[in-house]
matplotlib code that plots the C-alpha trace (Angstrom):
import matplotlib.pyplot as plt

x = [134.7, 132.2, 130.6, 130.4, 128.7, 126.1, 125.4, 124.9, 122.2, 120.6, 120.1, 118.6, 116.5, 115.0, 114.5, 117.4, 118.7, 118.4, 121.3, 123.3, 121.5, 119.2, 115.8, 117.0, 115.3, 117.6, 115.2, 114.9, 116.2, 116.6, 117.7, 114.2, 112.4, 114.6, 114.2, 110.3, 107.9, 104.9, 104.0, 100.8, 99.2, 95.7, 93.1, 93.2, 92.6, 95.4, 97.6, 100.7, 99.6, 99.2, 102.4, 104.4, 102.8, 104.0, 107.4, 107.8, 106.6, 108.3, 111.8, 112.2, 110.6, 109.3, 107.9, 106.3, 102.6, 100.2, 97.9, 95.5, 93.4, 90.5, 91.8, 92.7, 92.8, 95.5, 98.2, 99.0, 102.4, 105.3, 104.8, 106.4, 104.2, 104.0, 101.8, 100.9, 101.7, 104.3, 106.1, 109.3, 107.9, 105.0, 104.5, 106.5, 108.4, 106.5, 107.5, 105.2, 105.9, 106.8, 109.6, 110.8, 111.1, 112.9, 115.3, 116.1, 116.4, 118.5, 116.6, 117.1, 115.5, 113.8, 110.3, 110.5, 111.6, 108.6, 106.1, 107.8, 106.9, 103.3, 102.6, 104.4, 102.0, 98.8, 99.3, 101.8, 102.0, 99.0, 100.8, 102.2, 100.9, 101.5, 105.3, 104.7, 102.5, 101.0, 99.9, 96.3, 95.9, 97.2, 94.9, 92.0, 92.6, 93.2, 89.9, 88.2, 89.6, 88.4, 85.0, 84.6, 85.0, 83.0, 86.5, 87.5, 87.2, 89.8, 91.7, 95.3, 96.4, 94.3, 96.5, 99.7, 98.8, 97.7, 101.3, 103.0, 101.2, 102.4, 105.9, 105.7, 104.3, 107.2, 109.3, 106.9, 107.1, 105.7, 102.2, 99.0, 96.3, 94.1, 96.8, 97.9, 94.3, 93.6, 96.8, 95.6, 92.1, 92.3, 88.7, 89.3, 91.5, 89.6, 85.9, 84.6, 82.0, 79.1, 77.9, 80.3, 80.2, 81.0, 78.3, 77.8, 79.6, 78.5, 80.5, 79.8, 81.0, 82.1, 78.8, 76.9, 78.9, 78.7, 75.0, 74.8, 76.4, 74.1, 71.4, 72.6, 73.3, 75.7, 78.8, 81.8, 85.1, 87.4, 91.0, 92.2, 96.0, 98.6, 99.6, 101.9, 100.0, 97.2, 99.1, 100.2, 97.0, 93.4, 89.7, 87.6, 86.5, 88.0, 88.8, 91.9, 90.8, 93.3, 91.7, 93.8, 91.8, 88.3, 86.4, 83.1, 84.0, 85.9, 82.8, 80.2, 80.8, 80.0, 76.5, 74.4, 76.0, 73.9, 76.9, 80.3, 83.0, 86.4, 89.1, 92.9, 95.3, 93.1, 90.3, 91.7, 92.2, 89.1, 87.0, 88.4, 87.6, 84.1, 83.5, 84.6, 82.4, 79.5, 79.9, 79.9, 76.8, 77.4, 74.4, 75.4, 79.0, 80.3, 83.7, 84.9, 84.7, 86.7, 90.4, 89.8, 92.0, 93.9, 90.8, 89.7, 92.8, 92.5, 89.2, 90.8, 88.3, 89.1, 91.5, 93.4, 96.9, 99.8, 100.6, 98.7, 94.7, 93.4, 90.5, 88.1, 89.3, 88.9, 85.3, 84.2, 85.6, 83.7, 80.5, 80.8, 81.1, 78.4, 76.0, 76.8, 78.9, 78.9, 81.1, 83.8, 83.2, 82.8, 86.1, 85.6, 84.0, 82.1, 82.0]
y = [19.0, 17.3, 20.5, 21.6, 18.5, 18.9, 22.5, 21.9, 18.9, 21.1, 23.7, 21.1, 19.9, 23.4, 24.1, 26.1, 23.8, 26.1, 28.2, 24.8, 24.3, 21.6, 21.8, 23.4, 21.6, 19.5, 18.4, 22.0, 22.9, 26.5, 27.2, 26.1, 28.2, 31.5, 30.9, 29.7, 32.6, 30.4, 28.8, 26.5, 25.5, 24.2, 26.9, 27.5, 29.9, 29.1, 32.0, 29.8, 29.5, 32.9, 34.0, 31.8, 33.3, 36.7, 35.5, 34.2, 37.4, 39.9, 37.8, 35.1, 35.6, 39.1, 38.8, 35.3, 34.7, 32.0, 29.6, 28.6, 25.2, 23.6, 21.3, 17.7, 18.8, 18.1, 20.8, 22.6, 21.6, 23.7, 25.5, 25.2, 23.3, 24.0, 23.2, 19.9, 16.3, 15.7, 19.1, 19.5, 23.0, 22.3, 22.2, 19.2, 18.2, 20.5, 23.4, 25.7, 25.8, 29.8, 28.7, 25.9, 28.2, 31.0, 28.4, 26.9, 30.1, 31.5, 34.6, 36.5, 39.8, 41.0, 41.3, 37.7, 36.3, 38.6, 36.9, 33.5, 33.3, 34.5, 31.8, 29.1, 30.3, 30.2, 27.0, 24.7, 25.5, 23.9, 23.1, 26.7, 30.2, 32.2, 33.1, 36.5, 39.0, 40.2, 36.6, 37.3, 40.5, 39.2, 36.4, 38.4, 41.0, 38.0, 36.6, 40.1, 40.4, 36.9, 37.6, 40.3, 38.0, 35.1, 33.5, 31.9, 34.6, 37.2, 38.6, 37.7, 41.5, 41.9, 39.1, 40.7, 44.0, 42.4, 41.0, 44.0, 45.9, 43.1, 43.4, 47.3, 46.6, 44.1, 47.5, 48.6, 46.2, 48.6, 49.5, 49.1, 46.8, 49.7, 51.1, 47.5, 46.7, 50.0, 49.7, 46.1, 46.8, 47.2, 48.4, 50.9, 48.9, 45.3, 46.3, 42.9, 42.1, 41.7, 38.2, 35.3, 32.3, 29.3, 27.5, 28.6, 26.3, 26.8, 26.7, 24.8, 26.0, 23.7, 23.5, 23.1, 20.1, 18.6, 18.8, 17.0, 14.2, 14.4, 13.9, 10.6, 12.1, 10.8, 13.3, 12.5, 14.6, 14.6, 15.2, 16.9, 17.0, 14.7, 11.2, 11.9, 15.1, 12.8, 10.0, 12.2, 14.0, 13.9, 14.4, 11.5, 9.3, 11.4, 10.0, 11.0, 12.6, 15.2, 17.8, 15.5, 12.6, 14.0, 12.3, 10.7, 7.5, 8.8, 10.8, 7.7, 6.8, 10.4, 10.2, 9.0, 11.2, 13.9, 16.4, 16.2, 18.5, 18.8, 20.6, 21.2, 23.3, 26.2, 25.9, 26.7, 23.3, 22.3, 24.8, 23.6, 20.0, 20.9, 22.9, 20.0, 17.6, 19.6, 20.0, 16.1, 15.8, 15.6, 17.5, 18.7, 19.9, 22.5, 23.5, 23.8, 27.2, 28.6, 27.8, 24.0, 21.7, 24.5, 25.9, 22.4, 22.1, 25.5, 24.4, 21.2, 19.0, 15.4, 14.3, 10.9, 11.3, 8.8, 7.3, 9.4, 9.0, 6.1, 6.4, 4.5, 7.0, 10.0, 8.9, 8.2, 11.8, 13.3, 11.8, 12.8, 16.4, 16.1, 15.1, 18.2, 20.5, 23.5, 21.4, 21.2, 24.5, 26.7, 28.4, 28.8, 31.8, 30.4, 32.2]
z = [35.2, 37.2, 38.3, 34.7, 33.4, 36.4, 35.7, 31.9, 32.9, 35.3, 32.7, 30.2, 32.8, 33.6, 29.8, 29.0, 26.4, 23.7, 25.1, 23.9, 20.5, 22.0, 20.3, 17.2, 14.2, 12.2, 9.5, 8.0, 4.4, 5.3, 1.7, 0.4, 3.1, 1.9, -1.7, -1.8, -2.8, -2.4, 0.8, 1.5, 4.7, 5.8, 6.7, 10.5, 13.5, 15.7, 17.0, 16.3, 12.7, 12.0, 13.9, 11.7, 8.5, 9.7, 10.6, 7.2, 5.5, 7.8, 8.2, 6.0, 2.5, 2.3, -1.4, -0.6, -0.9, 1.0, -0.6, 2.2, 1.5, 3.3, 6.0, 4.7, 1.5, -1.3, -1.0, -4.2, -6.2, -6.4, -2.9, 0.5, 2.9, 6.4, 9.4, 8.0, 9.3, 6.4, 6.6, 8.9, 9.7, 12.1, 15.9, 17.2, 20.7, 22.7, 20.5, 18.7, 14.9, 15.3, 17.7, 15.6, 12.5, 14.6, 15.7, 12.3, 11.1, 13.8, 14.1, 17.3, 17.8, 20.8, 19.3, 18.1, 21.5, 23.0, 20.5, 20.8, 24.8, 24.2, 21.5, 23.5, 26.6, 24.6, 22.3, 24.2, 27.8, 29.8, 33.3, 34.3, 34.7, 31.9, 31.6, 30.1, 31.5, 28.2, 27.1, 28.5, 26.8, 23.4, 23.4, 24.4, 21.4, 19.0, 20.0, 19.4, 15.9, 15.1, 16.6, 14.1, 11.2, 12.6, 13.9, 10.6, 8.0, 9.3, 6.0, 5.9, 5.9, 9.2, 10.8, 9.6, 10.9, 14.3, 14.5, 13.3, 16.2, 18.8, 17.5, 18.2, 21.5, 22.5, 23.2, 25.8, 29.0, 31.1, 29.3, 30.9, 29.9, 28.5, 26.3, 25.2, 24.0, 22.6, 20.1, 19.1, 18.6, 14.5, 14.6, 11.8, 9.6, 10.2, 11.1, 10.0, 7.4, 9.5, 8.9, 8.4, 6.5, 8.7, 10.5, 14.1, 16.6, 20.3, 23.3, 26.4, 29.6, 32.5, 34.3, 31.1, 30.2, 33.8, 33.7, 30.3, 32.2, 35.2, 32.9, 31.6, 28.0, 26.0, 25.9, 24.3, 24.5, 21.1, 21.9, 18.7, 19.8, 19.0, 20.2, 22.9, 24.0, 24.7, 26.2, 28.8, 29.9, 28.6, 29.4, 30.7, 28.1, 25.3, 21.9, 19.9, 16.5, 15.0, 12.2, 9.6, 10.4, 10.3, 7.3, 6.7, 8.2, 11.3, 12.4, 12.1, 15.8, 16.8, 15.2, 18.2, 20.6, 22.4, 22.6, 21.2, 22.6, 20.7, 22.5, 22.5, 24.7, 24.3, 21.6, 18.3, 17.1, 18.7, 16.8, 13.4, 14.3, 15.6, 12.4, 10.2, 12.1, 11.8, 8.0, 7.9, 9.9, 13.5, 14.9, 18.1, 18.7, 20.6, 22.0, 25.6, 27.3, 28.8, 27.1, 26.4, 28.3, 30.1, 31.5, 32.5, 34.4, 35.9, 37.3, 38.9, 37.0, 36.4, 33.8, 33.1, 33.7, 32.9, 36.3, 38.2, 37.5, 35.4, 33.1, 35.3, 38.4, 36.2, 35.0, 38.4, 39.8, 36.6, 37.5, 41.0, 39.9, 37.7, 40.5, 42.4, 40.2, 42.7, 45.0, 41.9, 40.5, 43.8, 43.1, 39.4, 37.9, 35.1, 31.7]

ax = plt.figure().add_subplot(projection="3d")
ax.plot(x, y, z, "-o")
ax.set_aspect("equal")
plt.show()
């Protein structure tokens, strides 16, 4: 009996708790999900959000339609809300929204397990290398689709077609990168409208940002994740500001900054916060390239980490890097 107990505890430690039901959300009303015909959420560009919309449409409520409203605005009545703070269907406990919905509905299909791993890699996993070899290809093609629509103007049907293509590719584990990207290009079905409507949001790479610090400019990192994620690890001096909290009052303290850099695990939430801040008058705002916090970690640049590196230590290390960036970045291929 002791051996069995130890084995179960070991599996849980290794993250295999789902085999025993651990991590399955208990706050979902699955009947409400299955019977809903109207779903609503805030507009956004994250793969997790659009993978979840695809999952609802293809596996949960095929006749459903979606009401997308500007971030932080009032949600429509008589619609199932998801991906917002008050909804049980949201990213939580280091699990993507896609994974939580899949578990709550007890959906088990090869294409869903495939996509689950990819979304977890891109949106949640910051410490480890990608667990799936196709994650990098998926993200590259996802970003190409968004680039054709100025990132935030991709039509819903184009996202659905994209994830339909991903589901088909899940049956081809030995596919090569060239064929994978060709089958996800959607250049004929979703060529893009040309000029987009959103305000331009620039990108600063690591060297650009370090140079800003070296010039004595006031650079403020904005962590757009959740409290527990921020408390575990964040960039030096970063201020916590999730998208739901961005308003005219919350951005006042950024108005005198020379550069404001919102970030998240990658840069999807970071982009949304950057766009919202720019609309509210923050004059110089940009996202962190490449790949937000994960890219910063891969470059081995300083971070504040609970019990490991204090705010003061991280700031000192950052300024040392800023003084001579080539020392910190010599192994990093800048974009």
